Backbone as JSON Lines, residues from 0, in Angstrom:
{"i":0,"aa":"M","n":[0.82,-1.19,0.0],"ca":[0.0,0.0,0.0],"c":[0.86,1.25,0.0]}
{"i":1,"aa":"K","n":[1.92,1.26,0.85],"ca":[2.79,2.43,0.92],"c":[3.52,2.63,-0.39]}
{"i":2,"aa":"T","n":[3.92,1.54,-1.01],"ca":[4.64,1.62,-2.28],"c":[3.74,2.21,-3.36]}
{"i":3,"aa":"G","n":[2.5,1.8,-3.36],"ca":[1.54,2.33,-4.34],"c":[1.35,3.83,-4.16]}
{"i":4,"aa":"I","n":[1.23,4.27,-2.89],"ca":[1.04,5.69,-2.63],"c":[2.29,6.46,-3.04]}
{"i":5,"aa":"K","n":[3.48,5.89,-2.76],"ca":[4.73,6.54,-3.16],"c":[4.81,6.66,-4.67]}
{"i":6,"aa":"M","n":[4.43,5.59,-5.38],"ca":[4.49,5.63,-6.84],"c":[3.51,6.65,-7.39]}
{"i":7,"aa":"L","n":[2.3,6.7,-6.81],"ca":[1.29,7.67,-7.24],"c":[1.78,9.09,-6.99]}
{"i":8,"aa":"G","n":[2.38,9.31,-5.84],"ca":[2.93,10.63,-5.51],"c":[4.05,11.01,-6.46]}
{"i":9,"aa":"S","n":[4.92,10.06,-6.77],"ca":[6.01,10.33,-7.7],"c":[5.48,10.65,-9.1]}
{"i":10,"aa":"A","n":[4.47,9.91,-9.52],"ca":[3.88,10.15,-10.83],"c":[3.24,11.54,-10.88]}
{"i":11,"aa":"A","n":[2.54,11.91,-9.8],"ca":[1.91,13.24,-9.75],"c":[2.97,14.32,-9.77]}
{"i":12,"aa":"F","n":[4.05,14.12,-9.04],"ca":[5.15,15.09,-9.02],"c":[5.76,15.23,-10.41]}
{"i":13,"aa":"L","n":[6.05,14.11,-11.07],"ca":[6.65,14.16,-12.4],"c":[5.7,14.79,-13.41]}
{"i":14,"aa":"F","n":[4.41,14.53,-13.27],"ca":[3.43,15.15,-14.15],"c":[3.42,16.67,-13.94]}
{"i":15,"aa":"G","n":[3.5,17.1,-12.69],"ca":[3.57,18.52,-12.38],"c":[4.82,19.16,-12.96]}
{"i":16,"aa":"V","n":[5.94,18.47,-12.85],"ca":[7.19,18.98,-13.43],"c":[7.07,19.09,-14.94]}
{"i":17,"aa":"Y","n":[6.47,18.08,-15.54],"ca":[6.27,18.1,-17.0],"c":[5.42,19.29,-17.41]}
{"i":18,"aa":"L","n":[4.31,19.5,-16.7],"ca":[3.43,20.62,-17.03],"c":[4.14,21.95,-16.82]}
{"i":19,"aa":"Y","n":[4.89,22.07,-15.73],"ca":[5.61,23.31,-15.44],"c":[6.67,23.59,-16.5]}
{"i":20,"aa":"S","n":[7.41,22.55,-16.89],"ca":[8.47,22.76,-17.88],"c":[7.9,23.14,-19.25]}
{"i":21,"aa":"N","n":[6.69,22.69,-19.56],"ca":[6.05,23.04,-20.83],"c":[5.15,24.27,-20.71]}
{"i":22,"aa":"K","n":[5.1,24.86,-19.5],"ca":[4.25,26.03,-19.24],"c":[2.81,25.75,-19.69]}
{"i":23,"aa":"E","n":[2.29,24.66,-19.19],"ca":[0.98,24.18,-19.61],"c":[0.15,23.87,-18.36]}
{"i":24,"aa":"T","n":[-1.13,24.21,-18.41],"ca":[-2.01,23.88,-17.3],"c":[-2.57,22.48,-17.53]}
{"i":25,"aa":"P","n":[-3.1,21.86,-16.49],"ca":[-3.7,20.53,-16.7],"c":[-4.84,20.57,-17.71]}
{"i":26,"aa":"T","n":[-5.62,21.66,-17.72],"ca":[-6.72,21.77,-18.68],"c":[-6.17,21.84,-20.1]}
{"i":27,"aa":"M","n":[-5.13,22.62,-20.29],"ca":[-4.51,22.72,-21.62],"c":[-3.95,21.36,-22.05]}
{"i":28,"aa":"F","n":[-3.37,20.64,-21.1],"ca":[-2.82,19.32,-21.4],"c":[-3.92,18.37,-21.86]}
{"i":29,"aa":"V","n":[-5.04,18.37,-21.15],"ca":[-6.16,17.49,-21.5],"c":[-6.7,17.86,-22.87]}
{"i":30,"aa":"R","n":[-6.85,19.16,-23.15],"ca":[-7.34,19.6,-24.46],"c":[-6.39,19.17,-25.58]}
{"i":31,"aa":"R","n":[-5.11,19.35,-25.33],"ca":[-4.12,18.96,-26.35],"c":[-4.15,17.46,-26.61]}
{"i":32,"aa":"V","n":[-4.24,16.69,-25.55],"ca":[-4.29,15.23,-25.7],"c":[-5.57,14.82,-26.42]}
{"i":33,"aa":"N","n":[-6.69,15.44,-26.09],"ca":[-7.96,15.13,-26.76],"c":[-7.89,15.49,-28.23]}
{"i":34,"aa":"E","n":[-7.35,16.65,-28.55],"ca":[-7.22,17.06,-29.95],"c":[-6.32,16.1,-30.72]}
{"i":35,"aa":"N","n":[-5.23,15.71,-30.1],"ca":[-4.32,14.76,-30.73],"c":[-5.03,13.42,-30.97]}
{"i":36,"aa":"L","n":[-5.81,13.0,-29.99],"ca":[-6.56,11.75,-30.13],"c":[-7.59,11.85,-31.25]}
{"i":37,"aa":"R","n":[-8.3,12.99,-31.35],"ca":[-9.26,13.18,-32.43],"c":[-8.57,13.14,-33.8]}
{"i":38,"aa":"E","n":[-7.41,13.78,-33.89],"ca":[-6.66,13.77,-35.16],"c":[-6.26,12.35,-35.54]}
{"i":39,"aa":"K","n":[-5.8,11.58,-34.57],"ca":[-5.4,10.19,-34.84],"c":[-6.6,9.36,-35.29]}
{"i":40,"aa":"K","n":[-7.76,9.56,-34.63],"ca":[-8.96,8.82,-35.01],"c":[-9.37,9.17,-36.43]}
{"i":41,"aa":"Q","n":[-9.31,10.47,-36.77],"ca":[-9.69,10.89,-38.12],"c":[-8.72,10.32,-39.15]}
{"i":42,"aa":"A","n":[-7.43,10.35,-38.83],"ca":[-6.44,9.78,-39.75],"c":[-6.69,8.29,-39.94]}
{"i":43,"aa":"Y","n":[-7.05,7.59,-38.88],"ca":[-7.35,6.16,-38.98],"c":[-8.57,5.92,-39.83]}
{"i":44,"aa":"K","n":[-9.62,6.76,-39.66],"ca":[-10.82,6.61,-40.49],"c":[-10.5,6.88,-41.95]}
{"i":45,"aa":"N","n":[-9.67,7.89,-42.21],"ca":[-9.27,8.18,-43.59],"c":[-8.5,7.0,-44.18]}
{"i":46,"aa":"W","n":[-7.62,6.41,-43.37],"ca":[-6.85,5.26,-43.85],"c":[-7.77,4.09,-44.15]}
{"i":47,"aa":"Q","n":[-8.75,3.87,-43.26],"ca":[-9.7,2.77,-43.49],"c":[-10.48,2.99,-44.78]}
{"i":48,"aa":"A","n":[-10.92,4.22,-45.03],"ca":[-11.67,4.5,-46.25],"c":[-10.79,4.28,-47.48]}
{"i":49,"aa":"A","n":[-9.55,4.72,-47.4],"ca":[-8.63,4.53,-48.53],"c":[-8.36,3.04,-48.75]}
{"i":50,"aa":"Y","n":[-8.23,2.29,-47.68],"ca":[-7.99,0.85,-47.79],"c":[-9.18,0.15,-48.43]}
{"i":51,"aa":"Q","n":[-10.39,0.51,-48.01],"ca":[-11.59,-0.08,-48.61],"c":[-11.68,0.27,-50.09]}
{"i":52,"aa":"N","n":[-11.35,1.51,-50.43],"ca":[-11.36,1.93,-51.82],"c":[-10.36,1.12,-52.63]}
{"i":53,"aa":"L","n":[-9.19,0.89,-52.05],"ca":[-8.17,0.08,-52.73],"c":[-8.67,-1.35,-52.94]}
{"i":54,"aa":"K","n":[-9.28,-1.93,-51.92],"ca":[-9.8,-3.29,-52.06],"c":[-10.86,-3.37,-53.15]}
{"i":55,"aa":"Q","n":[-11.74,-2.37,-53.21],"ca":[-12.78,-2.36,-54.25],"c":[-12.15,-2.22,-55.63]}
{"i":56,"aa":"S","n":[-11.14,-1.37,-55.73],"ca":[-10.49,-1.16,-57.03],"c":[-9.78,-2.43,-57.5]}
{"i":57,"aa":"V","n":[-9.14,-3.12,-56.58],"ca":[-8.45,-4.37,-56.94],"c":[-9.48,-5.42,-57.36]}
{"i":58,"aa":"A","n":[-10.6,-5.49,-56.66],"ca":[-11.65,-6.45,-57.02],"c":[-12.21,-6.12,-58.41]}
{"i":59,"aa":"E","n":[-12.4,-4.84,-58.69],"ca":[-12.9,-4.45,-60.02],"c":[-11.87,-4.78,-61.1]}
{"i":60,"aa":"L","n":[-10.61,-4.56,-60.8],"ca":[-9.56,-4.9,-61.76],"c":[-9.55,-6.4,-62.03]}
{"i":61,"aa":"K","n":[-9.72,-7.2,-60.99],"ca":[-9.75,-8.65,-61.18],"c":[-10.93,-9.08,-62.05]}
{"i":62,"aa":"T","n":[-12.08,-8.41,-61.89],"ca":[-13.23,-8.79,-62.7],"c":[-13.04,-8.36,-64.16]}
{"i":63,"aa":"R","n":[-12.3,-7.3,-64.38],"ca":[-12.07,-6.81,-65.75],"c":[-10.83,-7.41,-66.39]}
{"i":64,"aa":"M","n":[-10.1,-8.22,-65.67],"ca":[-8.86,-8.79,-66.19],"c":[-9.08,-9.62,-67.46]}
{"i":65,"aa":"P","n":[-10.11,-10.45,-67.56],"ca":[-10.29,-11.2,-68.81],"c":[-10.48,-10.29,-70.02]}
{"i":66,"aa":"E","n":[-11.24,-9.19,-69.85],"ca":[-11.41,-8.25,-70.95],"c":[-10.08,-7.63,-71.35]}
{"i":67,"aa":"L","n":[-9.29,-7.29,-70.34],"ca":[-7.98,-6.7,-70.6],"c":[-7.07,-7.69,-71.32]}
{"i":68,"aa":"E","n":[-7.09,-8.94,-70.91],"ca":[-6.28,-9.95,-71.57],"c":[-6.69,-10.14,-73.02]}
{"i":69,"aa":"K","n":[-8.01,-10.13,-73.28],"ca":[-8.49,-10.24,-74.66],"c":[-8.01,-9.07,-75.49]}
{"i":70,"aa":"A","n":[-8.09,-7.86,-74.94],"ca":[-7.66,-6.67,-75.67],"c":[-6.16,-6.72,-75.94]}
{"i":71,"aa":"L","n":[-5.39,-7.12,-74.95],"ca":[-3.94,-7.22,-75.13],"c":[-3.58,-8.28,-76.17]}
{"i":72,"aa":"T","n":[-4.28,-9.38,-76.15],"ca":[-4.04,-10.43,-77.14],"c":[-4.36,-9.92,-78.54]}
{"i":73,"aa":"A","n":[-5.46,-9.2,-78.68],"ca":[-5.83,-8.64,-79.98],"c":[-4.8,-7.63,-80.46]}
{"i":74,"aa":"I","n":[-4.33,-6.79,-79.56],"ca":[-3.31,-5.8,-79.94],"c":[-2.03,-6.5,-80.35]}
{"i":75,"aa":"Q","n":[-1.62,-7.51,-79.6],"ca":[-0.39,-8.24,-79.94],"c":[-0.53,-8.94,-81.28]}
{"i":76,"aa":"R","n":[-1.7,-9.5,-81.55],"ca":[-1.95,-10.15,-82.83],"c":[-1.85,-9.13,-83.98]}
{"i":77,"aa":"D","n":[-2.43,-7.94,-83.77],"ca":[-2.35,-6.89,-84.79],"c":[-0.9,-6.45,-85.01]}
{"i":78,"aa":"I","n":[-0.15,-6.33,-83.94],"ca":[1.27,-5.94,-84.06],"c":[2.04,-7.01,-84.82]}
{"i":79,"aa":"D","n":[1.81,-8.27,-84.47],"ca":[2.51,-9.36,-85.17],"c":[2.15,-9.38,-86.66]}
{"i":80,"aa":"E","n":[0.87,-9.15,-86.96],"ca":[0.44,-9.14,-88.36],"c":[1.09,-7.98,-89.12]}
{"i":81,"aa":"A","n":[1.12,-6.81,-88.49],"ca":[1.76,-5.65,-89.14],"c":[3.25,-5.9,-89.32]}
{"i":82,"aa":"Q","n":[3.88,-6.49,-88.32],"ca":[5.31,-6.79,-88.41],"c":[5.57,-7.79,-89.55]}
{"i":83,"aa":"F","n":[4.68,-8.77,-89.68],"ca":[4.82,-9.76,-90.75],"c":[4.71,-9.09,-92.12]}
{"i":84,"aa":"Q","n":[3.78,-8.13,-92.25],"ca":[3.6,-7.45,-93.53],"c":[4.75,-6.47,-93.81]}
{"i":85,"aa":"I","n":[5.29,-5.86,-92.78],"ca":[6.32,-4.84,-92.96],"c":[7.71,-5.47,-93.09]}
{"i":86,"aa":"Q","n":[7.93,-6.62,-92.52],"ca":[9.27,-7.21,-92.46],"c":[9.95,-7.35,-93.82]}
{"i":87,"aa":"P","n":[9.26,-7.81,-94.87],"ca":[9.95,-7.9,-96.16],"c":[10.45,-6.52,-96.65]}
{"i":88,"aa":"R","n":[9.67,-5.49,-96.42],"ca":[10.09,-4.15,-96.81],"c":[11.3,-3.69,-96.0]}
{"i":89,"aa":"I","n":[11.27,-3.99,-94.7],"ca":[12.42,-3.63,-93.85],"c":[13.66,-4.36,-94.3]}
{"i":90,"aa":"D","n":[13.53,-5.64,-94.64],"ca":[14.67,-6.4,-95.14],"c":[15.21,-5.8,-96.43]}
{"i":91,"aa":"E","n":[14.31,-5.38,-97.3],"ca":[14.72,-4.77,-98.58],"c":[15.46,-3.46,-98.32]}
{"i":92,"aa":"I","n":[14.95,-2.64,-97.42],"ca":[15.61,-1.38,-97.08],"c":[16.98,-1.65,-96.48]}
{"i":93,"aa":"N","n":[17.08,-2.62,-95.6],"ca":[18.36,-2.95,-94.99],"c":[19.36,-3.44,-96.05]}
{"i":94,"aa":"K","n":[18.86,-4.2,-97.01],"ca":[19.71,-4.7,-98.1],"c":[20.27,-3.51,-98.89]}
{"i":95,"aa":"Y","n":[19.42,-2.55,-99.25],"ca":[19.89,-1.38,-99.99],"c":[20.84,-0.53,-99.15]}
{"i":96,"aa":"A","n":[20.55,-0.42,-97.88],"ca":[21.41,0.37,-96.99],"c":[22.79,-0.28,-96.89]}
{"i":97,"aa":"S","n":[22.84,-1.6,-96.81],"ca":[24.15,-2.27,-96.71],"c":[24.92,-2.14,-98.02]}
{"i":98,"aa":"K","n":[24.21,-2.15,-99.16],"ca":[24.89,-1.97,-100.45],"c":[25.46,-0.56,-100.54]}
{"i":99,"aa":"M","n":[24.74,0.42,-100.0],"ca":[25.2,1.81,-100.06],"c":[26.43,2.01,-99.19]}
{"i":100,"aa":"K","n":[26.54,1.27,-98.1],"ca":[27.69,1.4,-97.21],"c":[28.95,0.81,-97.86]}
{"i":101,"aa":"Q","n":[28.77,-0.12,-98.78],"ca":[29.94,-0.79,-99.38],"c":[30.5,0.02,-100.46]}
């Protein structure tokens, strides 16, 4: 019991020293702590909302992935077809360019 009272007294003394060194009243300290707590709660709520938004966006991306894969496959097929049609011309140009260098 005596140890508990001593510890409580020491804590109260240290709290008083802390308030005095910061030139702060207990009321100001409580207000500052409450404001800090409100800011942290709001930041946490903002983080939760952003996290939920991210989860929804990832889920939407997963549902649209087959469409995206089809589009990418079609684009790649078009590129390959164009490359196939252009390649003989590129080879011909390279042939003339190498003759000009000689």
